[in-house]
C-alpha distance (Angstrom), angle and dihedral (degrees) to the residues before:
residue distance angle dihedral
M1 . . .
N2 3.79 . .
N3 3.81 126.8 .
T4 3.82 92.1 -87.5
G5 3.80 88.2 61.6
R6 3.79 91.6 -111.1
I7 3.79 116.9 141.3
I8 3.81 111.9 -116.1
L9 3.81 108.3 -174.8
S10 3.81 96.5 -163.9
E11 3.82 90.7 55.3
M12 3.80 90.3 54.3
L13 3.80 92.5 58.5
S14 3.79 129.5 80.2
P15 3.80 133.3 163.2
Q16 3.83 86.9 -92.0
T17 3.82 91.9 59.1
I18 3.80 94.7 48.6
N19 3.80 127.6 81.0
L20 3.81 114.3 -178.1
N21 3.81 94.1 -179.4
L22 3.79 110.5 49.3
A23 3.80 108.1 -179.7
G24 3.82 104.9 -170.1
K25 3.78 117.7 118.4
R26 3.82 94.6 -158.3
R27 3.79 134.5 46.9
E28 3.82 93.2 -109.9
E29 3.80 91.8 54.4
V30 3.80 93.4 48.6
L31 3.80 91.4 47.6
A32 3.81 89.7 52.2
E33 3.82 90.3 50.7
L34 3.80 90.8 51.2
V35 3.81 93.8 46.3
G36 3.82 88.4 50.6
R37 3.81 88.3 64.5
I38 3.81 92.8 63.8
K39 3.79 102.2 99.0
Q40 3.80 92.2 -169.4
I41 3.82 92.5 66.3
A42 3.83 104.3 17.1
S43 3.80 92.6 102.7
Q44 3.82 92.9 47.3
P45 3.82 109.4 78.5
Q46 3.82 91.7 -173.9
A47 3.82 92.5 54.2
C48 3.82 91.3 46.9
E49 3.80 90.0 50.5
T50 3.82 91.9 48.6
L51 3.79 90.9 51.4
L52 3.80 94.2 45.7
R53 3.81 90.4 50.1
A54 3.83 90.8 49.6
L55 3.82 90.8 48.9
E56 3.81 92.0 49.1
D57 3.81 91.3 47.2
R58 3.80 88.8 53.8
E59 3.81 92.0 49.4
Q60 3.83 89.9 51.7
L61 3.81 89.5 57.8
H62 3.79 94.4 50.2
S63 3.79 132.3 -29.7
T64 3.80 116.3 -95.7
G65 3.80 87.6 -146.6
I66 3.81 99.9 118.0
G67 3.80 97.4 -173.5
D68 3.80 133.6 -106.5
G69 3.81 88.8 80.0
V70 3.83 93.4 -61.6
A71 3.81 131.0 125.3
L72 3.80 126.0 -176.6
P73 3.80 104.2 -164.6
H74 3.77 111.0 -165.2
A75 3.78 138.3 145.1
R76 3.78 118.2 -99.1
N77 3.79 92.6 -120.7
A78 3.78 134.4 30.3
L79 3.79 108.7 -86.2
V80 3.77 100.4 -129.7
G81 3.79 112.8 -156.3
L82 3.80 95.1 11.6
V83 3.80 95.3 90.0
D84 3.80 129.3 9.7
H85 3.81 95.6 -150.8
P86 3.81 135.2 26.0
V87 3.80 114.3 -76.4
L88 3.80 128.3 -158.0
V89 3.81 125.6 -172.4
F90 3.79 122.7 -175.0
G91 3.78 122.4 -156.7
R92 3.77 134.5 174.9
H93 3.78 125.8 -160.2
P94 3.82 112.7 -156.9
A95 3.82 95.9 -147.4
G96 3.78 99.4 25.2
I97 3.79 126.6 -129.3
P98 3.82 132.1 -121.9
Y99 3.79 106.4 -92.3
G100 3.78 107.2 165.7
A101 3.79 95.5 -108.0
I102 3.79 116.6 169.6
D103 3.83 91.3 -114.4
G104 3.83 91.9 48.4
A105 3.82 91.9 -124.8
P106 3.80 116.2 143.3
A107 3.80 114.2 -109.1
K108 3.79 115.6 -111.0
L109 3.81 101.7 158.5
F110 3.80 118.6 58.3
F111 3.78 129.1 -173.1
L112 3.81 110.5 -174.6
L113 3.77 110.0 -165.2
I114 3.77 131.6 -173.4
A115 3.77 127.8 173.3
P116 3.79 134.6 177.3
T117 3.83 92.7 -136.2
V118 3.80 133.8 45.1
T119 3.82 90.9 -128.1
Q120 3.81 92.5 56.5
H121 3.80 90.6 43.6
L122 3.81 93.1 53.7
S123 3.80 92.4 43.3
M124 3.82 91.2 53.6
L125 3.81 92.6 47.6
A126 3.80 91.5 49.6
R127 3.82 94.5 48.3
I128 3.81 93.6 47.3
S129 3.81 91.9 46.9
R130 3.82 93.1 49.7
M131 3.79 92.3 46.8
L132 3.81 93.6 49.2
R133 3.80 94.5 51.4
D134 3.80 86.5 83.0
P135 3.84 108.9 85.4
K136 3.83 89.3 -154.5
V137 3.80 90.2 61.9
R138 3.81 92.1 50.8
K139 3.81 91.1 46.8
S140 3.82 91.7 49.1
L141 3.80 91.7 49.6
L142 3.81 90.0 51.6
A143 3.81 90.6 51.6
A144 3.83 100.0 41.7
D145 3.80 110.8 120.2
A146 3.81 98.3 -166.9
S147 3.80 138.6 39.1
E148 3.80 90.7 -120.3
K149 3.81 89.8 57.9
V150 3.81 90.5 52.8
I151 3.80 89.8 53.6
Q152 3.82 91.1 48.2
I153 3.83 92.7 48.7
I154 3.80 90.6 51.1
S155 3.81 92.4 45.1
D156 3.81 91.2 51.1
A157 3.81 91.8 46.6
E158 3.80 91.8 48.6
S159 3.78 91.8 53.5
K160 3.80 87.6 62.7
I161 3.81 97.6 51.7
């Protein structure tokens, strides 16, 4: 988020919040890998468990796999007290995993988002969704060979939305 309070996805990412080689074979394993990238709660097993449970509860309602090989795991509600600022984690799975997307495609690109307020949560979801409508962005994210490239791709895409 910048000083105007506007959500800037590329500024929320760093090499520590990006995993280009997710290894999990099942949704639960991939979610755990993504949650493990959140420095703010990584050393708090209880917080990690709370978040994983909230993510799983959300997936039980309806898959966050949005199609085109993309999943946007997030909790149904803002997780007050878990994080004090919006958090974004990007992950890529080389083979993809079944994720229950409407088009049946396996998910390869993951954007885990968590926000302390509903407004921030909805703003993040909207920005990610708009950015990922462009097939060139998805293709570039699949091909990126470094975390810094992922951040640059997202920054460039954001400048167009």
